[in-house]
N, C-alpha and C positions, 0 to 999 in steps of 0.2 A: 343634639349633636352626639355623635358616637364617641365615647371616651374608651381609649385603648390602654390598658395597663401592660406591664412587662409580660405577664402571663398570657394575655390574650394575643399580643404581638408575637410571642415565640410560638404559640399554637398555630397562628395564621402562617408563619414562616415555614413551620414543618408541613403544613397542609399544602402550601404553594410548592414546596419541594416535590411532595408525593404527587401532585397533579402534574407537575413537568416530567416526572420519571415514569408515570402510570402507563403510557404507551409502550415503554421499552420493558418494564418490569412489572406486570400486572399483579404478580404475587405479592408485592409490597402493600398494595391495597388491602389484601386479605389480612396481612400481617398487622397493618395499621387498625383494621377493624377489631382484631382480636386483643392486641396488647398495646395499642396506642401509636400516635404518630411519631412520637420521639423514638420509640424503639424501632419502628420501621425505618426511620432515617438512619439510625445506627446500623441496621442490617444492610442498608443501601450503601453506606460508606465502606462496609467490609466487603460488599459485592464489587464496588469500584476499585478497591485496593487489589483484589483479585484480578479483575479485568486489566488493571495498569501492569501488573506482573506479566500476564499472558502477552499484552501488547509489547512490553520490552523484551521478552523473549522471542516474539516474531520479528521484531525489528532487528535483533541481533543475528537471526537467521537471514534476514535480508541483506544485512551488511556483509556477512560471510559470503553469501552467494554473489553479490555484486563484486566483492573482492576477487573471487575465484574467475568470474566472467572477465574481469578486467586483466587478470594474470594470463587467462587463456588467449584473449584477443591481442594482448600485446606481443605475443611470440607467433601470431597468425600471420600468414603471408599477406592478407588483405590489409594489415597495418603498415606495410611497406608503401611509402607514397609512390613509388614508380609502378608497382603493380596496380594500386588503387586507381591512380590517374589514367593509366593506360585503359583499364577496363572501363572506366567511367566515360572516357572519350569514345571508345569503341560502342559502348552501349548507347550513348546519345546519338552517334551516327547511325547506328542500326535501327534505332526507334524512329529517327527522322526519315530513313529511307523505307522501312516497311511498316512502320506503325503498330508492330506486334511486340507485346510484352514477353511473348513466348520465346522469340530469338534473343532478346535482351537477358532473360532468364538463363538461356542456354549458354550465353557468354560468360555470366557470373558463376554458374554452377560448378564447374571444375575447380576454379580458384577457391570457392568456399569449401567445398568437400575436401579437396586435397591440401588446403592451405596450412593446416597443422603440420602435415609431413614436409611442405616445402620449407616452412619457417621464414624468419625475416633475414637472418644472417646469411 
């Protein structure tokens, strides 16, 4: 029977982490070979901290971008229900008659392009 003490369990734990991370960060295997699995896991945790900070920064950029898109679309003419439903009904009718997405696009194109100048109010 294999008897595992705390030292062996800790080593197995660090090696398991390295095996899971190896496809993403192969350089950690070289670090583990030179200085040991414990130090390689420490480097990996530092790497994760940096990646988490990059992720948070990109997430903040996406939030700002979505906020600006929401602000722009809220004053766009297409957000007016009268304009939207009128164009939607005409589009469905034109598509039912012609079967062409080109004509449907031609109906939506002017309101989408000039919608910012038309405004909601």
